[in-house]
N, C-alpha and C positions, 0 to 999 in steps of 0.2 A: 746391762750391768747396773748395779745399784748406786745411786748418787752417794758420794762420799767415800767410795772404795778407792783403794790405792792401786795404781797400775804401774808396773815396771815394764818398760819397753826396751828391747834390744833391737837396734836399727843397724842393718848391715849394708854399708854404702857400696854402691857400684863404682869400681875404680878400674883403671887399666890393668889387665891381667888378673882381675879378681875372679874367684870362683866360689860357688855355694852349692852344696849338695842338699837340696830341699828334701829328698827322700830320707836321708840320714837324720836331718833336723826334725822332720815330722814323726818318723817311726822309731828312732832310737834316742836322740838327745832330749826332745820334749817329754816323752814318757819317763825317762830317767829322772829328769828334773822334777816332774810331778810326783814321782815316788819319793824322792829325797825330801821335798818340801812338805809332804804329807798334808794334814788337815789345815795347815796355814794357807795353802793355795786354794782359792775359791773358784778360779776359772783360768783357762789359758786359751790363746788363739795364735795362729800362725798365718801370716800373709806373705804371698810371693809377689814381688814387684813386677808389673807388666809394662807400664810406660809412665811418662809425665802427663800433664794435662793436655798438652798439644798433641794432635794426631801424629802417630809414628815417631814420637820422641822417646828417648831413653828414660828408664826409671831412675830415680835418685838412689833408691835402695833395692838391693837384690831380694831382701826378705826382711820382715819385721816379726818379732816374737813378743807376745804380751802376756804378762802374768798378773793376776788380780788377787789382792789381799784386803783384809778388813782394815788394816792400819799399817803405817810405816814401821812401827815397832814389831808387828807380826812378821812383816817381810824380812826385817833384819834377823829376828829370832830363827826364822826358817832357813835363811841362807848361811848364817855363821858357821854351823858345823860342817857344811858341805861346799863351801865356796871354792876351795881348791879343786875338788873333783869336777864341779860344774864348769868352772873356767878352763880347766885343763882339757875338757872335751872339745873346746872350740876348734882346735887344730884338726879335728876329725871331719869337719864339715865346711870349713872356709879358711881362706888365707888372709882375711881382713879382720881388723879389730873393730868390734861393734861399738856404736855409741849407745850409752845407757841413759834413760830418762825415767825419773819417778814423777808421776802425775796423780792428781786427785780427780776422780770422775765427777764432773759437774752436772751432766745431763744423762 
């Protein structure tokens, strides 16, 4: 990623009785989001949690999704017309509320 880009991360915490459909997220949700955000979206990535740092430990997050933009302004412009549709799809792949973080890529 290019230094200075903006990354929106959706972090899905592992909780008791939580579930996450990684196939739906990778093959339906993420492509839908990419199509809706259009040319504002520069790159996307999906990660599936395997474990914590300690051997055989539980992962903190079931999955993480990352979307990259040129600016925070571009990110908001891309999401505004589609926010309800994107957020409404969460129930189709998980039963937890994600944490969201906006970051600036430094390296």
